[in-house]
N, C-alpha and C positions, 0 to 999 in steps of 0.2 A: 160737116155742110154748112158753110158761112163762114169757118173756123178761118180766122187771118192766121198764115203759116210765116213765122219771123225767119228772116233770111239768118244763115250762122254769124252774118259780120254785125248785124244789127244786133241778135241777143246778145253776142261779146258784146258789143260797145254800152247794151243797157244794164249787161250785168255789172260790166266793170263801173257805170254809174252808181250803181243801187252798194256797191260793196264799198265805194269809195263813204256814201252816206252813211254805212254801216261802222264805217271808221272812225267817221264824226261821234257816231252815236256812241260807241266803244270809250270814245275820251271823256265825252259827256257824263256818261254812267261813272268811269273813274272821277272826275273830279268832284260831280254829286254827291258821290257815296252812294246811288241807288242802288236797288235790289229788285231786278227784274227777273220774271219769269216767263218763259213763252213756252206753249203747252200745242204739241201737235197731234192731233188727233186724229183717226182715218181708217179706213180697210185697209189691209194688207194691201202692196202696191198701188197706193194711192199717191203715191209720190215723196211720202215724209221725209224718208234717206235722202232724197235726192235737193232737196229745198235745205233741209239742214247742212248738208254738206256745203252747199253753195252760199250758205250764212257764215260756215264756220271758217271759208276758203281763206279768207285775206285781214281775219281778227285773233287779237289774241286767244290762246288758250288759260289763260289766267284771268281773262275778263268772261270769255264767252266758253262755260263749258257744257256740254251735253251729257243726258242722263238719260240710259237707257235699261232699264233695271230686268234683270233677267225672271225666270220663274221665282218664287219663294223659296228657300231653304226650310228646312226642319225647324229650325229655331225662329226664324220670319214667321212661318205659318201658325207659331202661337201669338205674336203680337198683333198689335193692335194694326188694321192692314195700313193704314194711313202713316204708320210711323216709318215704313221702309222709305217714305217719301221726305218726310221732314227732315232729315239726317242731309238732303242733298239741298235744302232752299238755300238763296244766296245771301254770302256776305255781306257788307258794303263795297260798292263798285262791283258788282260781280251780274252775270246774263247767266242765267241757266236755261237750257233747250232740253225740254222733258220730250223725249220721243215715245208719244203715250203717257197715260197719268193714271193716276187714281181713282180715274171715272172706268178703268177696265171693269174694275167690281161691278160696278151699274150695268154695264152695258155687255163687253164681251165675255167677261167669267160666268155671268148669270145666261145669259143665251147660250154659251157653250157646254155649260154645265159642269164649270171649273170651280165653282163654288156654292153653298147649300143654300136653301132659301133662307135660313138663319143667319149666316155670313151676309149675304144679302143686304137682311132687313137692317141687321144691327150698322151695316156701312152707310146706308140711308140717314135712321138716325143720328150716331157719330160724326159723320163726317163734316155736314155743313159748321155745327159748333166747334170742333178742333180746329178747323181753318180759318173761322174768326177768330179763335185764340191766336192763332200762329200770325194771322192779319195785324191784329190791333195790336202787337208787342211794340209799336212804334207812338201811341200816344199823340197823334198827331191825326185831324181830322181832314189837314191840307194834303195828306198822302193819300187821300182818295184818288184826287186829281193826278197823282203820280202812279196808280197802276194801269200796268200795260199788260195785256192779254191778249195774245193771237192765236187762233187755230184755223188749222186749213180745210176744217169741218164747218167753220162761218155760221154763227146763229145758231148752232145747238145750245139745248139748255144747259152743256155742262159749260159752255162759253160765257154765255148770261149768266148763271151761278156766280162761276167764278171772277169775272170784270166784276162785279160787286164784293164780292167776299176778300180776295187777296190785296192787301194793300202795303205798297212799298214806299220807303221813305228812304 
């Protein structure tokens, strides 16, 4: 009710314009050596996959990488929960698109009973400090202004925390 319907022609025109902007962003990320993490959070069938597909259609897979981790294997279950994600953090000149993130432990896994109360509490205690460790490896206070965080769930507590905790330079 009241939602505007975009014609196919207008949609394609706008999509092409936005994809051109992503190509400019890609060049800037490469030349400046930035490290960017984009986290897509949301319910199943919320459109995360479609947005990720549109973002990656016209950019280089060497710059934009999609990370969608499966359920942890037996070895990963014995590791620190965040450890699985740290190995996928970007190097200079890369943009990593996480299809869901480490915050699944605090949301989905807790609610669905996929982790114990103890695992959940350990996650809440350990994760902020670990993320801060990863974020501050750059030694630059200016890097705070280069932090980029996008989330399809806009305004969630996870996005508020991460936008302050992860620093990219």
